C-alpha positions as CSV (number, residue, x, y, z in Angstrom):
1,M,98.1,-2.0,228.9
2,K,94.9,-3.9,228.3
3,I,92.0,-3.2,230.8
4,L,88.6,-4.9,231.1
5,V,85.8,-3.0,232.7
6,D,82.5,-4.8,233.6
7,I,79.3,-2.8,233.8
8,I,76.4,-4.3,235.7
9,H,74.2,-1.3,236.4
10,P,73.7,2.1,234.7
11,A,75.5,3.8,237.6
12,N,78.6,1.8,236.8
13,V,78.8,3.6,233.5
14,H,79.2,6.9,235.4
15,Y,81.7,5.4,237.9
16,F,84.1,4.3,235.2
17,K,83.5,6.5,232.2
18,N,86.2,9.1,233.1
19,L,88.7,6.3,233.8
20,V,88.0,4.6,230.5
21,Q,88.3,7.9,228.5
22,S,91.6,8.8,230.3
23,L,93.0,5.3,229.5
24,I,92.0,5.5,225.9
25,L,93.7,8.9,225.6
26,K,96.8,7.4,227.0
27,G,96.8,4.8,224.2
28,D,95.7,1.9,226.4
29,T,93.2,-0.8,225.1
30,V,89.9,-0.9,227.1
31,T,87.3,-3.7,226.7
32,I,83.9,-2.9,228.2
33,T,81.4,-5.7,229.0
34,S,77.9,-4.7,230.0
35,R,74.5,-6.0,231.1
36,D,71.4,-4.9,229.2
37,K,69.8,-3.3,232.3
38,D,67.6,-0.2,232.2
39,V,69.4,2.6,230.3
40,T,72.9,1.1,230.5
41,F,73.4,0.7,226.7
42,A,71.9,4.1,226.1
43,L,74.5,5.7,228.4
44,L,77.4,3.8,226.8
45,N,76.2,4.9,223.4
46,A,75.8,8.5,224.5
47,Y,79.4,8.5,225.7
48,Q,80.5,6.7,222.5
49,L,81.9,3.7,224.4
50,D,82.0,0.4,222.6
51,Y,80.9,-2.7,224.6
52,I,80.3,-6.4,224.6
53,N,76.7,-7.3,225.3
54,L,76.4,-9.9,228.2
55,G,72.7,-10.1,228.2
56,K,70.1,-9.2,230.9
57,G,72.1,-10.4,234.0
58,Q,69.9,-13.4,234.6
59,L,68.5,-16.5,232.8
60,G,65.1,-16.9,234.2
61,K,63.4,-15.5,237.3
62,G,64.6,-15.2,240.8
63,A,67.7,-16.7,242.5
64,I,67.8,-19.6,240.1
65,G,67.9,-17.3,237.1
66,K,70.8,-15.4,238.6
67,A,72.7,-18.6,239.5
68,L,72.3,-19.8,235.9
69,Y,73.5,-16.4,234.6
70,L,76.6,-16.7,236.9
71,I,77.6,-19.9,235.1
72,F,76.8,-18.4,231.7
73,A,78.8,-15.2,232.4
74,C,81.8,-17.1,233.6
75,L,81.9,-19.0,230.3
76,R,81.6,-15.8,228.3
77,F,84.3,-14.1,230.3
78,S,86.6,-17.1,229.8
79,Y,86.1,-16.7,226.0
80,I,86.8,-12.9,226.3
81,F,89.9,-13.4,228.4
82,I,91.3,-15.9,225.8
83,H,90.8,-13.4,222.9
84,K,91.3,-10.0,224.6
85,K,94.1,-11.0,227.1
86,P,93.4,-8.2,229.7
87,S,96.2,-7.3,232.1
88,I,93.8,-5.8,234.8
89,C,90.1,-5.9,235.4
90,I,87.8,-3.5,237.2
91,S,84.2,-3.7,238.3
92,F,81.6,-2.8,240.9
93,G,81.5,-6.2,242.6
94,S,81.1,-8.4,239.5
95,A,81.2,-12.0,240.7
96,P,81.8,-13.7,237.3
97,L,84.5,-11.3,236.4
98,A,86.3,-11.8,239.7
99,I,86.1,-15.6,239.5
100,V,87.4,-15.7,235.9
101,S,90.1,-13.2,236.5
102,Y,91.4,-15.2,239.4
103,F,91.7,-18.4,237.4
104,F,93.4,-16.5,234.6
105,R,95.8,-14.9,237.2
106,V,94.7,-11.3,236.2
107,P,94.3,-8.7,239.0
108,H,90.7,-7.7,239.7
109,I,89.9,-4.4,241.4
110,A,86.4,-4.4,242.9
111,F,84.4,-1.5,244.2
112,D,81.4,-1.6,246.6
113,D,79.3,0.7,248.7
114,T,76.3,-1.5,249.5
115,E,76.4,-3.1,252.9
116,H,73.3,-5.4,252.5
117,T,74.5,-7.3,249.3
118,K,76.3,-9.8,251.4
119,L,75.6,-12.9,249.2
120,N,77.3,-11.2,246.2
121,K,80.3,-10.3,248.3
122,S,80.8,-13.9,249.2
123,F,81.3,-14.6,245.5
124,Y,83.5,-11.8,244.3
125,I,85.7,-10.9,247.4
126,P,87.7,-14.2,247.6
127,F,88.7,-13.8,243.9
128,S,89.5,-10.1,243.9
129,S,92.9,-8.4,244.4
130,L,91.7,-5.3,246.1
131,V,88.2,-4.2,247.3
132,F,87.6,-0.4,247.6
133,T,84.7,1.1,249.4
134,P,83.9,4.7,250.6
135,S,85.1,5.4,254.1
136,C,81.5,5.5,255.3
137,F,81.2,1.8,254.6
138,E,80.0,0.3,257.9
139,Y,82.1,-2.9,258.3
140,S,85.3,-4.5,257.2
141,L,85.6,-6.7,254.2
142,G,88.9,-8.3,255.2
143,K,92.5,-7.8,254.4
144,K,91.9,-6.8,250.8
145,H,89.6,-4.0,251.8
146,I,90.7,-0.4,251.4
147,T,88.5,2.6,252.1
148,F,88.8,5.8,250.1
149,N,87.8,9.2,251.5
150,G,84.9,9.9,249.1
151,Y,81.8,8.5,247.6
152,M,81.2,6.5,244.4
153,E,79.0,9.3,243.1
154,L,82.1,11.6,243.1
155,F,83.6,9.6,240.3
156,Y,81.3,11.6,238.1
157,L,79.9,14.4,240.2
158,H,83.1,15.8,241.8
159,K,83.3,19.5,241.3
160,N,86.3,19.2,239.0
161,V,84.6,16.5,236.9
162,F,80.9,17.5,236.5
163,N,79.9,20.5,234.4
164,P,76.1,20.9,234.7
165,D,74.3,21.9,231.5
166,I,72.0,24.6,232.8
167,S,70.2,24.8,229.4
168,V,68.2,21.8,230.5
169,R,65.8,24.2,232.1
170,Y,64.8,25.2,228.6
171,N,64.2,21.6,227.6
172,L,62.1,21.1,230.7
173,K,60.0,24.2,229.8
174,L,60.6,25.7,233.2
175,K,59.5,29.3,233.7
176,E,61.8,31.8,235.4
177,N,62.0,31.0,239.2
178,E,59.6,28.0,238.7
179,K,60.5,25.1,241.1
180,L,61.2,21.6,239.9
181,T,60.3,18.3,241.6
182,L,61.7,15.0,240.3
183,F,60.3,11.6,241.2
184,R,62.6,8.6,240.7
185,F,61.0,5.2,240.7
186,V,62.9,1.9,240.4
187,S,62.0,-1.5,239.0
188,W,62.4,-3.5,242.2
189,D,64.0,-6.4,240.3
190,A,67.5,-6.3,241.8
191,F,68.6,-9.3,244.0
192,H,68.7,-7.1,247.1
193,D,65.2,-5.8,246.4
194,I,63.6,-9.1,247.0
195,G,60.9,-8.6,249.7
196,Q,61.3,-4.8,249.5
197,K,58.9,-2.2,248.2
198,G,58.3,1.5,247.7
199,L,55.1,3.5,248.1
200,S,51.8,2.3,246.6
201,F,50.5,3.8,243.3
202,H,47.8,5.7,245.3
203,D,50.4,7.2,247.6
204,K,52.6,8.2,244.7
205,M,49.7,10.0,243.0
206,D,49.0,11.8,246.3
207,L,52.6,13.1,246.4
208,I,52.5,14.2,242.8
209,Y,49.4,16.2,243.4
210,E,51.0,17.8,246.4
211,A,54.2,18.6,244.4
212,Q,52.1,20.2,241.6
213,K,50.9,22.8,244.0
214,H,54.4,24.1,244.3
215,S,56.4,23.1,241.3
216,K,56.6,21.5,237.9
217,V,56.8,17.7,238.2
218,Y,58.7,15.1,236.2
219,I,59.2,11.4,236.7
220,S,62.2,9.3,235.9
221,S,61.4,5.6,236.1
222,Q,63.1,2.3,235.4
223,D,59.7,0.6,234.9
224,H,57.0,1.4,232.3
225,L,54.8,4.2,233.5
226,T,51.0,3.7,233.7
227,D,48.7,5.9,231.6
228,E,48.1,8.2,234.6
229,L,51.8,8.9,235.0
230,T,52.9,9.2,231.3
231,E,52.3,12.9,231.2
232,Y,55.0,13.4,233.8
233,K,57.7,11.3,232.1
234,L,61.1,12.9,231.9
235,D,61.7,12.7,228.2
236,L,65.4,13.5,228.0
237,G,68.5,11.3,227.4
238,P,69.7,9.4,230.4
239,E,73.0,11.2,230.3
240,Q,71.1,14.4,231.2
241,L,69.6,13.1,234.4
242,H,72.3,14.7,236.6
243,D,71.7,18.1,234.9
244,V,68.1,17.7,235.9
245,L,69.0,16.7,239.5
246,Y,71.3,19.8,239.7
247,Q,68.3,22.0,238.7
248,A,65.7,20.2,240.9
249,D,64.5,21.7,244.1
250,V,63.7,18.3,245.6
251,C,63.8,14.7,244.5
252,I,61.5,12.0,245.9
253,S,63.4,8.8,245.2
254,E,63.0,5.0,245.6
255,G,66.6,4.6,244.4
256,G,69.5,5.0,246.8
257,T,71.9,6.0,244.0
258,T,69.7,8.9,242.8
259,A,69.3,10.1,246.4
260,A,73.1,10.0,246.9
261,E,73.6,11.9,243.6
262,C,71.3,14.6,244.9
263,A,73.4,15.0,248.0
264,M,76.6,15.4,245.9
265,L,74.8,18.3,244.0
266,G,73.2,20.0,247.0
267,T,69.7,18.9,246.1
268,P,67.6,17.7,249.0
269,S,66.0,14.2,248.5
270,I,63.3,12.3,250.2
271,Y,64.1,8.6,250.2
272,I,61.0,6.3,250.0
273,N,62.4,2.8,250.2
274,S,61.9,0.0,252.7
275,L,65.6,-1.0,252.7
276,P,67.7,0.2,255.6
277,L,70.0,3.2,254.9
278,M,73.5,2.3,253.7
279,G,76.5,4.2,255.0
280,Y,76.7,6.8,252.2
281,L,72.9,7.5,252.6
282,K,73.4,7.9,256.4
283,D,76.1,10.5,255.7
284,A,73.6,12.4,253.5
285,K,71.0,12.2,256.1
286,N,73.3,13.4,258.9
287,H,74.1,16.4,256.7
288,K,70.4,17.1,256.2
289,L,70.5,16.5,252.5
290,L,68.4,13.3,252.7
291,F,65.2,12.6,254.6
292,D,64.3,9.0,255.1
293,L,60.5,9.1,255.4
294,K,57.8,6.4,255.1
295,T,54.3,7.9,255.2
296,T,52.7,10.4,252.8
297,V,51.8,12.7,255.7
298,E,55.5,13.0,256.7
299,I,56.7,13.3,253.1
300,K,54.2,16.0,252.1
301,A,55.1,18.0,255.2
302,K,58.9,17.8,254.4
303,M,58.2,18.7,250.7
304,R,56.5,21.9,251.8
305,E,59.3,22.7,254.2
306,I,61.9,22.2,251.4
307,Y,60.0,24.3,249.0
308,Q,60.2,27.2,251.5
309,T,63.9,26.7,252.2
310,P,66.5,28.7,250.2
311,N,68.6,26.5,248.0
312,E,71.7,28.2,249.5
313,V,71.0,26.3,252.8
314,F,71.4,22.9,251.1
315,Q,74.4,24.1,249.0
316,K,76.3,25.0,252.3
317,Q,75.4,21.6,253.8
318,K,76.7,19.9,250.6
319,D,80.0,21.9,250.9
320,V,80.4,20.7,254.5
321,M,79.7,17.1,253.5
322,L,82.2,17.1,250.7
323,Q,85.0,19.1,252.3
324,G,88.4,17.3,252.1
325,L,87.3,14.4,249.9
326,I,89.4,13.0,247.1
327,N,88.7,13.0,243.4
328,P,88.2,9.2,243.0
329,S,88.6,9.2,239.2
330,K,92.2,10.5,239.5
331,F,92.8,8.1,242.4
332,L,91.7,5.1,240.4
333,L,93.7,6.2,237.3
334,W,96.8,6.3,239.5
335,I,96.0,2.8,241.0
336,V,95.5,1.3,237.5
337,T,98.5,2.9,235.8
338,D,101.1,0.8,237.8
339,F,98.9,-1.6,239.7
340,S,101.6,-3.9,241.1
341,K,103.6,-0.9,242.5
342,N,100.7,1.2,243.6
343,K,98.8,-1.7,245.3
344,K,101.8,-2.0,247.7
345,I,101.8,1.8,248.3
346,I,98.1,2.1,249.1
347,K,98.1,-1.0,251.3
348,S,101.1,0.1,253.3
349,N,100.0,3.7,253.5
350,P,96.2,4.3,252.9
351,N,96.7,8.0,253.6
352,Y,98.6,8.3,250.3
353,Q,95.2,9.0,248.8
354,E,95.3,12.5,250.3
355,K,97.4,13.5,247.3
356,F,94.1,13.3,245.3
357,I,92.2,15.8,247.5
358,E,90.9,18.6,245.2
């Protein structure tokens, strides 16, 4: 079997790395295409996964640049299809891959968990064979839509998949019982980030000074850090970020993915983003693992509260949140292994996925 997996964002590497590795072990041929976004290539290299470079994901600035890239990517995928001849394609809502796979009559399995990216959905859904979302997704995507009882982050943070490296505390130079606060800043250049923003530089410094009173502080950032923030830079490989999140006592995050990852690990996060909460973030909030706050006064008060709360409290809340959920990596491997047959099974009986509860 020949499989093509398209990577648009660093998180996609984590979503599909276990599937890719399992398929390669089975003797299947896997082609990975990828955008040069943030640490995506660094992650692929860290996991020793070969890939085809599809550029930055846009040709120029704004919506016009993304539209031009869509045309460019469709042409590149057409060339790849002719030479690689994939029998099935997988992506997290890749519009150009969906379009090209449709015209080459190759099944395309799409994943999504982001309600507000409606424009992109109008491009990839009509050309996809199946569209999977977590069951917390807040509206229907039509007859191709199937929900799975889990979260995208469980593709790589499920208890039977993720083995935290606790030696990261040594690399972070943490003293015994010293608390850790991680700040996660994003670049604000995604299409759905247009018109959105996080906290100001002044507010971020205010929060960092507060965190330093209680813990050691590190910053993970998609953008270049200013001179004032460089001393806090998390200088580890991107593949170690989840080990850091596992060790952290609290994460203050502009990014929804990082906030959700914290919830999977039982680490409380404070979400500082002007975008409305997506379904999976609402779940984390309802289980008191995520706090959606906007002002520095509120955020600092919640930070102090978290520092004083035993970690066992958040671990119990995480266990409740994840109880009875499937291992999505094994579920996807089953889907892909005999797609024509298993597509019919899962469409006629969505509860079949309960076989993958671990």
